[in-house]
MDAnalysis code that builds the backbone (N, CA, C; Angstrom):
import MDAnalysis as mda
import numpy as np

u = mda.Universe.empty(558, n_residues=186, atom_resindex=np.repeat(np.arange(186), 3), trajectory=True)
u.add_TopologyAttr("name", ["N", "CA", "C"] * 186)
u.add_TopologyAttr("resid", np.arange(1, 187))
u.add_TopologyAttr("resname", ["MET", "ASN", "GLU", "THR", "MET", "ILE", "CYS", "ALA", "VAL", "GLY", "ASN", "VAL", "ALA", "THR", "GLN", "PRO", "VAL", "PHE", "ARG", "GLU", "THR", "ALA", "SER", "GLY", "PRO", "VAL", "ALA", "ARG", "PHE", "ARG", "LEU", "ALA", "VAL", "THR", "SER", "ARG", "TYR", "TRP", "ASN", "ARG", "ASP", "LYS", "ALA", "MET", "TRP", "ALA", "ASP", "GLY", "HIS", "THR", "ASN", "PHE", "PHE", "THR", "VAL", "TRP", "ALA", "ASN", "ARG", "GLN", "LEU", "ALA", "THR", "ASN", "ALA", "THR", "ALA", "SER", "LEU", "SER", "VAL", "GLY", "GLU", "PRO", "VAL", "ILE", "VAL", "GLN", "GLY", "ARG", "LEU", "LYS", "VAL", "ARG", "THR", "GLU", "THR", "ARG", "GLU", "GLY", "GLN", "GLN", "GLY", "ARG", "THR", "SER", "ALA", "ASP", "LEU", "ASP", "ALA", "VAL", "ALA", "ILE", "GLY", "HIS", "ASP", "LEU", "ALA", "ARG", "GLY", "THR", "SER", "ALA", "PHE", "ARG", "ARG", "ALA", "GLY", "ARG", "PRO", "ASP", "SER", "PRO", "GLN", "ALA", "SER", "PRO", "ASP", "ARG", "PRO", "GLU", "PRO", "ALA", "TRP", "GLU", "THR", "ARG", "PRO", "GLY", "GLU", "GLY", "ALA", "GLU", "GLU", "PRO", "GLU", "ALA", "VAL", "GLU", "PRO", "ALA", "GLU", "ALA", "VAL", "GLU", "ALA", "ALA", "VAL", "VAL", "ALA", "GLU", "ALA", "VAL", "ALA", "ALA", "THR", "THR", "ALA", "ALA", "GLU", "PRO", "ALA", "ALA", "THR", "ALA", "GLN", "GLN", "SER", "PRO", "GLU", "PRO", "ALA", "MET", "VAL", "THR"])
u.atoms.positions = np.array([
    [0.841, -1.160, 0.000],
    [0.000, 0.000, 0.000],
    [0.895, 1.235, 0.000],
    [1.500, 1.518, -1.120],
    [2.353, 2.687, -1.255],
    [1.527, 3.836, -1.815],
    [1.178, 4.759, -0.953],
    [0.417, 5.936, -1.353],
    [1.156, 7.163, -0.864],
    [1.011, 8.259, -1.578],
    [1.643, 9.507, -1.185],
    [0.626, 10.336, -0.422],
    [0.745, 10.374, 0.895],
    [-0.141, 11.177, 1.735],
    [0.503, 12.541, 1.931],
    [-0.262, 13.611, 1.685],
    [0.268, 14.956, 1.882],
    [-0.719, 15.785, 2.688],
    [-0.204, 16.866, 3.226],
    [-1.012, 17.858, 3.929],
    [-0.777, 19.188, 3.217],
    [-1.823, 19.745, 2.625],
    [-1.709, 20.984, 1.867],
    [-2.423, 22.101, 2.618],
    [-1.754, 23.247, 2.738],
    [-2.318, 24.416, 3.417],
    [-2.494, 25.492, 2.363],
    [-3.725, 25.947, 2.181],
    [-3.984, 26.948, 1.146],
    [-5.353, 27.569, 1.298],
    [-5.879, 28.072, 0.184],
    [-7.194, 28.729, 0.176],
    [-8.129, 28.020, -0.786],
    [-9.414, 28.011, -0.454],
    [-10.428, 27.447, -1.333],
    [-10.530, 28.363, -2.550],
    [-10.285, 27.830, -3.748],
    [-10.267, 28.639, -4.965],
    [-11.596, 28.617, -5.717],
    [-12.381, 27.558, -5.575],
    [-13.694, 27.480, -6.216],
    [-14.724, 26.986, -5.212],
    [-15.965, 27.352, -5.441],
    [-17.049, 26.889, -4.564],
    [-17.158, 25.367, -4.689],
    [-17.267, 24.630, -3.560],
    [-17.401, 23.169, -3.647],
    [-18.639, 22.773, -4.457],
    [-18.463, 21.769, -5.319],
    [-19.550, 21.235, -6.139],
    [-19.935, 19.886, -5.557],
    [-21.212, 19.721, -5.232],
    [-21.720, 18.516, -4.573],
    [-22.504, 17.681, -5.570],
    [-22.269, 16.379, -5.589],
    [-23.017, 15.454, -6.444],
    [-23.402, 14.227, -5.615],
    [-24.610, 13.748, -5.841],
    [-25.058, 12.509, -5.219],
    [-24.867, 11.415, -6.258],
    [-24.023, 10.414, -5.957],
    [-23.746, 9.331, -6.899],
    [-24.261, 8.015, -6.334],
    [-24.162, 6.957, -7.127],
    [-24.611, 5.635, -6.685],
    [-23.803, 5.144, -5.491],
    [-22.533, 5.537, -5.412],
    [-21.685, 5.096, -4.299],
    [-21.741, 6.049, -3.102],
    [-22.528, 7.111, -3.199],
    [-22.670, 8.057, -2.087],
    [-22.307, 9.463, -2.518],
    [-22.401, 10.422, -1.583],
    [-22.111, 11.817, -1.916],
    [-20.643, 12.031, -2.271],
    [-20.405, 12.943, -3.230],
    [-19.053, 13.316, -3.656],
    [-19.026, 14.830, -3.812],
    [-17.939, 15.453, -3.371],
    [-17.764, 16.896, -3.548],
    [-16.359, 17.144, -4.060],
    [-16.212, 18.233, -4.826],
    [-14.881, 18.613, -5.306],
    [-14.772, 20.130, -5.290],
    [-13.549, 20.598, -5.073],
    [-13.247, 22.025, -5.163],
    [-11.772, 22.165, -5.482],
    [-11.376, 23.355, -5.915],
    [-9.979, 23.632, -6.225],
    [-9.337, 24.302, -5.016],
    [-8.114, 23.911, -4.742],
    [-7.336, 24.445, -3.629],
    [-6.107, 25.143, -4.189],
    [-5.903, 26.396, -3.810],
    [-4.733, 27.161, -4.239],
    [-3.717, 27.179, -3.102],
    [-2.511, 26.696, -3.378],
    [-1.437, 26.651, -2.387],
    [-0.291, 27.514, -2.908],
    [-0.053, 28.631, -2.230],
    [0.987, 29.565, -2.652],
    [2.135, 29.528, -1.653],
    [3.334, 29.288, -2.159],
    [4.501, 29.288, -1.276],
    [4.879, 30.738, -0.964],
    [5.444, 30.949, 0.207],
    [5.908, 32.284, 0.605],
    [7.378, 32.175, 0.961],
    [8.109, 33.208, 0.646],
    [9.539, 33.202, 0.961],
    [9.973, 34.595, 1.388],
    [11.099, 34.653, 2.102],
    [11.638, 35.923, 2.587],
    [12.545, 36.509, 1.499],
    [12.173, 37.673, 0.993],
    [12.942, 38.364, -0.028],
    [13.958, 39.249, 0.691],
    [15.238, 38.849, 0.650],
    [16.276, 39.594, 1.377],
    [16.499, 40.986, 0.786],
    [16.378, 41.121, -0.521],
    [16.595, 42.423, -1.160],
    [15.574, 43.460, -0.694],
    [14.327, 43.055, -0.598],
    [13.258, 43.983, -0.195],
    [12.963, 43.916, 1.304],
    [13.563, 42.962, 1.994],
    [13.356, 42.755, 3.432],
    [11.872, 42.587, 3.765],
    [11.207, 41.734, 2.989],
    [9.790, 41.463, 3.243],
    [9.419, 40.097, 2.660],
    [8.276, 39.577, 3.094],
    [7.784, 38.311, 2.578],
    [7.204, 38.529, 1.189],
    [7.407, 37.558, 0.301],
    [6.879, 37.636, -1.057],
    [6.210, 36.308, -1.422],
    [5.229, 36.389, -2.330],
    [4.544, 35.189, -2.798],
    [5.371, 34.497, -3.862],
    [5.396, 33.179, -3.782],
    [6.078, 32.378, -4.791],
    [5.066, 31.810, -5.763],
    [5.371, 30.647, -6.289],
    [4.514, 29.972, -7.265],
    [3.254, 29.442, -6.584],
    [2.116, 29.471, -7.290],
    [0.864, 28.918, -6.778],
    [0.587, 27.579, -7.448],
    [0.374, 26.551, -6.631],
    [-0.026, 25.233, -7.122],
    [-1.523, 25.069, -6.891],
    [-2.204, 24.481, -7.870],
    [-3.634, 24.221, -7.735],
    [-3.872, 22.727, -7.674],
    [-4.696, 22.307, -6.721],
    [-5.072, 20.911, -6.554],
    [-6.592, 20.815, -6.661],
    [-7.072, 19.733, -7.267],
    [-8.499, 19.434, -7.218],
    [-8.686, 18.503, -6.033],
    [-9.485, 18.943, -5.068],
    [-9.721, 18.160, -3.852],
    [-11.032, 17.401, -4.025],
    [-10.981, 16.096, -3.807],
    [-12.157, 15.241, -3.882],
    [-12.478, 14.743, -2.477],
    [-13.736, 14.867, -2.079],
    [-14.194, 14.377, -0.777],
    [-15.359, 13.424, -1.009],
    [-15.469, 12.403, -0.186],
    [-16.523, 11.399, -0.332],
    [-17.347, 11.283, 0.944],
    [-18.550, 10.753, 0.780],
    [-19.477, 10.449, 1.872],
    [-19.715, 11.643, 2.792],
    [-19.614, 11.451, 4.101],
    [-19.942, 12.506, 5.059],
    [-18.992, 13.699, 4.937],
    [-17.735, 13.448, 4.598],
    [-16.778, 14.538, 4.404],
    [-17.236, 15.442, 3.265],
    [-17.809, 14.863, 2.217],
    [-18.319, 15.659, 1.087],
    [-19.478, 16.544, 1.526],
    [-20.392, 15.993, 2.274],
    [-21.548, 16.756, 2.754],
    [-21.104, 17.895, 3.653],
    [-20.209, 17.612, 4.592],
    [-19.753, 18.632, 5.542],
    [-18.904, 19.701, 4.863],
    [-18.061, 19.309, 3.909],
    [-17.225, 20.284, 3.204],
    [-18.086, 21.239, 2.388],
    [-19.096, 20.724, 1.726],
    [-19.983, 21.571, 0.937],
    [-20.713, 22.575, 1.819],
    [-21.126, 22.156, 2.994],
    [-21.858, 23.041, 3.902],
    [-20.946, 24.032, 4.619],
    [-19.649, 23.737, 4.715],
    [-18.753, 24.534, 5.554],
    [-17.817, 25.464, 4.799],
    [-17.491, 25.173, 3.540],
    [-16.430, 25.905, 2.849],
    [-16.974, 26.920, 1.856],
    [-16.268, 28.057, 1.773],
    [-16.573, 29.108, 0.804],
    [-15.275, 29.552, 0.141],
    [-15.402, 30.181, -1.004],
    [-14.237, 30.654, -1.750],
    [-13.436, 31.641, -0.899],
    [-12.112, 31.467, -0.902],
    [-11.209, 32.368, -0.195],
    [-10.871, 31.957, 1.218],
    [-11.565, 30.986, 1.775],
    [-11.290, 30.576, 3.158],
    [-9.998, 29.770, 3.244],
    [-9.203, 30.010, 4.294],
    [-7.971, 29.236, 4.473],
    [-8.292, 27.852, 5.041],
    [-7.759, 26.816, 4.408],
    [-8.041, 25.451, 4.828],
    [-6.768, 24.612, 4.848],
    [-6.868, 23.494, 5.543],
    [-5.820, 22.476, 5.576],
    [-6.470, 21.194, 5.082],
    [-5.862, 20.559, 4.096],
    [-6.408, 19.329, 3.521],
    [-5.356, 18.241, 3.630],
    [-5.752, 17.111, 4.191],
    [-4.877, 15.948, 4.245],
    [-5.491, 14.878, 3.357],
    [-4.662, 14.258, 2.525],
    [-5.193, 13.236, 1.646],
    [-4.132, 12.577, 0.786],
    [-4.606, 11.714, -0.129],
    [-3.730, 10.982, -1.036],
    [-3.517, 11.803, -2.304],
    [-2.261, 11.997, -2.678],
    [-1.934, 12.732, -3.893],
    [-2.014, 11.790, -5.087],
    [-2.716, 12.247, -6.134],
    [-2.818, 11.473, -7.376],
    [-2.514, 12.418, -8.529],
    [-1.435, 12.161, -9.247],
    [-1.052, 12.979, -10.393],
    [-1.481, 12.234, -11.644],
    [-2.226, 12.920, -12.516],
    [-2.763, 12.293, -13.724],
    [-2.329, 13.067, -14.957],
    [-2.094, 12.351, -16.021],
    [-1.770, 12.970, -17.300],
    [-2.805, 12.529, -18.320],
    [-3.451, 13.504, -18.965],
    [-4.455, 13.224, -19.982],
    [-3.928, 13.695, -21.331],
    [-4.162, 12.918, -22.345],
    [-3.805, 13.344, -23.696],
    [-5.083, 13.444, -24.517],
    [-5.222, 14.538, -25.238],
    [-6.371, 14.748, -26.101],
    [-5.874, 14.918, -27.524],
    [-6.752, 14.681, -28.470],
    [-6.369, 14.767, -29.876],
    [-5.871, 16.161, -30.230],
    [-4.707, 16.232, -30.828],
    [-4.176, 17.492, -31.302],
    [-3.665, 18.415, -30.211],
    [-3.635, 17.945, -28.975],
    [-3.160, 18.790, -27.877],
    [-2.036, 18.091, -27.137],
    [-1.275, 18.909, -26.448],
    [-0.212, 18.372, -25.613],
    [-0.835, 17.730, -24.377],
    [-0.144, 16.766, -23.774],
    [-0.648, 16.108, -22.572],
    [-0.869, 17.104, -21.441],
    [-1.955, 16.933, -20.734],
    [-2.300, 17.826, -19.626],
    [-2.123, 17.070, -18.316],
    [-1.415, 17.659, -17.367],
    [-1.171, 17.030, -16.072],
    [-1.985, 17.736, -15.006],
    [-2.630, 16.943, -14.139],
    [-3.403, 17.523, -13.034],
    [-3.040, 16.801, -11.748],
    [-3.115, 17.527, -10.663],
    [-2.830, 16.954, -9.347],
    [-4.132, 16.956, -8.538],
    [-4.546, 15.779, -8.109],
    [-5.769, 15.636, -7.322],
    [-5.412, 15.187, -5.915],
    [-6.228, 15.600, -4.974],
    [-6.099, 15.143, -3.591],
    [-7.374, 14.406, -3.227],
    [-7.260, 13.131, -2.894],
    [-8.387, 12.365, -2.385],
    [-8.400, 12.600, -0.877],
    [-9.247, 13.528, -0.422],
    [-9.195, 14.032, 0.950],
    [-9.601, 12.992, 1.981],
    [-8.849, 12.982, 3.066],
    [-9.167, 12.188, 4.240],
    [-9.720, 13.116, 5.323],
    [-9.159, 14.334, 5.401],
    [-9.596, 15.322, 6.387],
    [-9.463, 16.721, 5.800],
    [-10.429, 17.573, 6.131],
    [-10.423, 18.962, 5.689],
    [-10.820, 19.816, 6.886],
    [-10.103, 20.919, 7.098],
    [-10.458, 21.809, 8.201],
    [-9.998, 23.218, 7.933],
    [-10.613, 24.159, 8.637],
    [-10.185, 25.548, 8.511],
    [-8.818, 25.729, 9.174],
    [-7.995, 26.641, 8.625],
    [-6.676, 26.934, 9.167],
    [-6.851, 27.951, 10.297],
    [-6.789, 27.500, 11.524],
    [-7.033, 28.360, 12.684],
    [-5.881, 29.309, 12.973],
    [-4.765, 29.177, 12.273],
    [-3.671, 30.139, 12.404],
    [-4.045, 31.452, 11.731],
    [-5.048, 31.414, 10.863],
    [-5.426, 32.606, 10.110],
    [-6.844, 33.078, 10.380],
    [-7.523, 32.498, 11.360],
    [-8.878, 32.937, 11.687],
    [-9.518, 31.996, 12.681],
    [-10.778, 32.249, 12.987],
    [-11.509, 31.411, 13.928],
    [-12.590, 30.640, 13.192],
    [-13.081, 29.612, 13.824],
    [-14.118, 28.781, 13.234],
    [-15.000, 28.258, 14.361],
    [-16.280, 28.064, 14.092],
    [-17.206, 27.504, 15.076],
    [-17.606, 26.109, 14.600],
    [-17.374, 25.119, 15.417],
    [-17.654, 23.732, 15.050],
    [-19.069, 23.353, 15.469],
    [-19.790, 22.710, 14.552],
    [-21.107, 22.147, 14.847],
    [-21.057, 20.683, 14.439],
    [-21.395, 19.816, 15.373],
    [-21.383, 18.384, 15.081],
    [-22.517, 18.063, 14.113],
    [-22.199, 17.303, 13.074],
    [-23.203, 16.902, 12.091],
    [-24.051, 15.787, 12.682],
    [-25.266, 15.649, 12.178],
    [-26.140, 14.567, 12.638],
    [-25.518, 13.227, 12.324],
    [-25.816, 12.266, 13.154],
    [-25.258, 10.928, 12.958],
    [-25.917, 10.256, 11.769],
    [-25.148, 9.443, 11.038],
    [-25.757, 8.684, 9.937],
    [-26.757, 7.676, 10.490],
    [-27.639, 7.172, 9.639],
    [-28.677, 6.238, 10.075],
    [-28.114, 4.892, 10.497],
    [-26.947, 4.521, 9.992],
    [-26.379, 3.220, 10.338],
    [-25.852, 3.254, 11.772],
    [-26.078, 2.168, 12.539],
    [-25.590, 2.139, 13.924],
    [-24.077, 2.087, 13.973],
    [-23.517, 2.779, 14.942],
    [-22.070, 2.806, 15.116],
    [-21.649, 1.634, 16.001],
    [-20.569, 0.992, 15.640],
    [-20.042, -0.103, 16.450],
    [-19.373, 0.472, 17.692],
    [-19.606, -0.184, 18.817],
    [-18.981, 0.287, 20.051],
    [-17.534, -0.199, 20.087],
    [-16.651, 0.587, 20.706],
    [-15.249, 0.167, 20.760],
    [-15.083, -1.072, 21.630],
    [-14.079, -1.890, 21.289],
    [-13.824, -3.108, 22.053],
    [-13.337, -2.780, 23.456],
    [-12.559, -1.718, 23.585],
    [-12.026, -1.335, 24.883],
    [-12.573, 0.023, 25.262],
    [-12.932, 0.209, 26.518],
    [-13.399, 1.536, 26.921],
    [-12.234, 2.512, 27.016],
    [-12.551, 3.784, 26.911],
    [-11.532, 4.824, 27.032],
    [-11.040, 4.887, 28.481],
    [-9.784, 5.231, 28.711],
    [-9.295, 5.348, 30.085],
    [-9.912, 6.567, 30.770],
    [-10.104, 6.449, 32.082],
    [-10.637, 7.572, 32.855],
    [-9.451, 8.433, 33.272],
    [-9.378, 9.644, 32.749],
    [-8.237, 10.506, 33.004],
    [-8.476, 11.420, 34.196],
    [-9.715, 11.551, 34.619],
    [-9.973, 12.415, 35.763],
    [-9.635, 11.689, 37.060],
    [-9.298, 12.455, 38.078],
    [-9.040, 11.876, 39.390],
    [-10.125, 12.331, 40.336],
    [-10.405, 11.518, 41.320],
    [-11.402, 11.871, 42.320],
    [-10.785, 12.849, 43.309],
    [-11.596, 13.664, 43.951],
    [-11.048, 14.602, 44.935],
    [-10.259, 13.860, 46.009],
    [-9.085, 14.363, 46.323],
    [-8.247, 13.772, 47.355],
    [-7.289, 12.710, 46.835],
    [-7.462, 12.282, 45.576],
    [-6.563, 11.290, 45.017],
    [-5.480, 11.972, 44.223],
    [-4.328, 11.346, 44.141],
    [-3.240, 11.879, 43.334],
    [-3.471, 11.549, 41.870],
    [-2.732, 12.202, 41.009],
    [-2.888, 11.991, 39.571],
    [-1.763, 11.117, 39.028],
    [-1.172, 10.265, 39.905],
    [-0.036, 9.467, 39.460],
    [-0.452, 8.421, 38.440],
    [-1.533, 7.667, 38.721],
    [-1.949, 6.600, 37.825],
    [-3.386, 6.834, 37.405],
    [-3.714, 6.551, 36.148],
    [-5.101, 6.685, 35.739],
    [-5.960, 5.648, 36.437],
    [-7.196, 5.994, 36.667],
    [-8.142, 5.117, 37.333],
    [-8.497, 3.966, 36.402],
    [-8.649, 2.762, 36.962],
    [-9.036, 1.612, 36.150],
    [-10.470, 1.809, 35.680],
    [-10.738, 1.391, 34.474],
    [-12.058, 1.578, 33.897],
    [-12.729, 0.227, 33.786],
    [-14.005, 0.184, 34.197],
    [-14.758, -1.050, 34.119],
    [-15.384, -1.172, 32.737],
    [-15.688, -2.385, 32.302],
    [-16.386, -2.549, 31.026],
    [-17.734, -1.835, 31.056],
    [-18.237, -1.493, 29.910],
    [-19.474, -0.717, 29.794],
    [-20.647, -1.427, 30.464],
    [-20.733, -2.774, 30.352],
    [-21.846, -3.505, 30.968],
    [-21.793, -3.382, 32.489],
    [-20.588, -3.442, 33.068],
    [-20.456, -3.340, 34.519],
    [-20.834, -1.942, 34.991],
    [-20.465, -0.928, 34.242],
    [-20.808, 0.443, 34.609],
    [-22.312, 0.633, 34.546],
    [-22.947, 0.095, 33.477],
    [-24.394, 0.217, 33.347],
    [-25.097, -0.517, 34.481],
    [-24.608, -1.707, 34.833],
    [-25.201, -2.476, 35.928],
    [-25.055, -1.724, 37.250],
    [-23.912, -1.062, 37.470],
    [-23.704, -0.302, 38.704],
    [-24.655, 0.884, 38.773],
    [-24.873, 1.554, 37.661],
    [-25.805, 2.685, 37.635],
    [-27.213, 2.217, 37.934],
    [-27.635, 1.089, 37.346],
    [-28.967, 0.537, 37.599],
    [-29.090, 0.140, 39.064],
    [-28.054, -0.508, 39.622],
    [-28.087, -0.919, 41.028],
    [-28.207, 0.292, 41.952],
    [-27.481, 1.376, 41.647],
    [-27.583, 2.591, 42.461],
    [-28.985, 3.182, 42.383],
    [-29.582, 3.172, 41.188],
    [-30.929, 3.718, 41.023],
    [-31.945, 2.888, 41.793],
    [-31.805, 1.533, 41.751],
    [-32.708, 0.653, 42.489],
    [-32.539, 0.872, 43.979],
    [-31.295, 1.000, 44.458],
    [-31.038, 1.214, 45.883],
    [-31.638, 2.537, 46.340],
    [-31.500, 3.569, 45.537],
    [-32.059, 4.873, 45.898],
    [-33.582, 4.812, 45.927],
    [-34.195, 4.086, 44.995],
    [-35.647, 3.966, 44.947],
    [-36.135, 3.152, 46.128],
    [-35.455, 2.060, 46.454],
    [-35.843, 1.198, 47.568],
    [-35.734, 1.952, 48.886],
    [-34.693, 2.757, 49.058],
    [-34.519, 3.513, 50.286],
    [-35.605, 4.573, 50.427],
    [-36.070, 5.112, 49.334],
    [-37.082, 6.160, 49.378],
    [-38.485, 5.590, 49.465],
    [-38.693, 4.278, 49.184],
    [-40.029, 3.694, 49.167],
    [-40.737, 3.733, 50.508],
    [-40.119, 3.360, 51.645],
    [-40.863, 3.372, 52.905],
    [-41.409, 4.765, 53.223],
    [-40.604, 5.793, 52.979],
    [-41.076, 7.146, 53.269],
    [-42.215, 7.504, 52.335],
    [-42.109, 7.131, 51.091],
    [-43.155, 7.444, 50.121],
    [-44.410, 6.659, 50.436],
    [-44.259, 5.390, 50.862],
    [-45.411, 4.566, 51.204],
    [-46.106, 5.133, 52.419],
    [-45.327, 5.596, 53.386],
    [-45.926, 6.158, 54.593],
    [-46.715, 7.425, 54.265],
    [-46.222, 8.200, 53.335],
    [-46.928, 9.421, 52.989],
    [-48.167, 9.130, 52.162],
    [-48.164, 8.066, 51.391],
    [-49.282, 7.774, 50.506],
    [-50.349, 6.955, 51.192],
    [-50.058, 6.290, 52.305],
    [-51.069, 5.431, 52.924],
    [-52.177, 6.286, 53.527],
    [-53.418, 5.902, 53.266],
    [-54.542, 6.705, 53.782],
    [-54.630, 6.564, 55.293],
    [-55.060, 7.603, 55.921],
    [-55.250, 7.553, 57.382],
    [-56.588, 6.869, 57.655],
    [-56.681, 6.195, 58.796],
    [-57.944, 5.524, 59.099],
    [-59.063, 6.567, 59.235],
    [-60.214, 6.175, 58.768],
    [-61.363, 7.082, 58.806],
    [-61.861, 7.185, 60.223],
    [-62.253, 8.345, 60.597],
    [-62.781, 8.570, 61.954],
    [-64.289, 8.359, 61.916],
    [-64.738, 7.504, 62.761],
    [-66.168, 7.249, 62.842],
    [-66.697, 7.962, 64.068],
    [-67.724, 8.721, 63.906],
    [-68.289, 9.399, 65.068],
    [-69.689, 8.979, 65.355],
])
């Protein structure tokens, strides 16, 4: 599996185009990446050559990129580089560089962004085989070692047991309050 993975930092050059295909949603846009260099003669930064990439996004990434990106916004794209050469009749071969995107995000070094979680897909998500470690410490405990984490079923059972215990402890008081008082006969 020899693939060229790159991370390109640049600006969105064209509005993302969204298409619904048989294999799922697909989006594409052009990314302009301009190198910058220090010009010693002028003692200032100058723009170098601009490279253009066609960025392809699939499935949920395509949907989110189309909803989130606009022309001129600074972005970071990570993906597989694919260089293609096309030959047409009577013309010289044309070379294009495409990025099959794995991740796309705004460049926070050049601005701010507000993240909104997208709705979950309809397909159920598989639960992880191992639970995440508990990184928080309880009050009074040191932070030397992370706390051991119980399997999800044990945690759920403990929560249910605590709820049952709390309900059982509260039942006698609730029963005493709900029981009718004997009727007074005169």
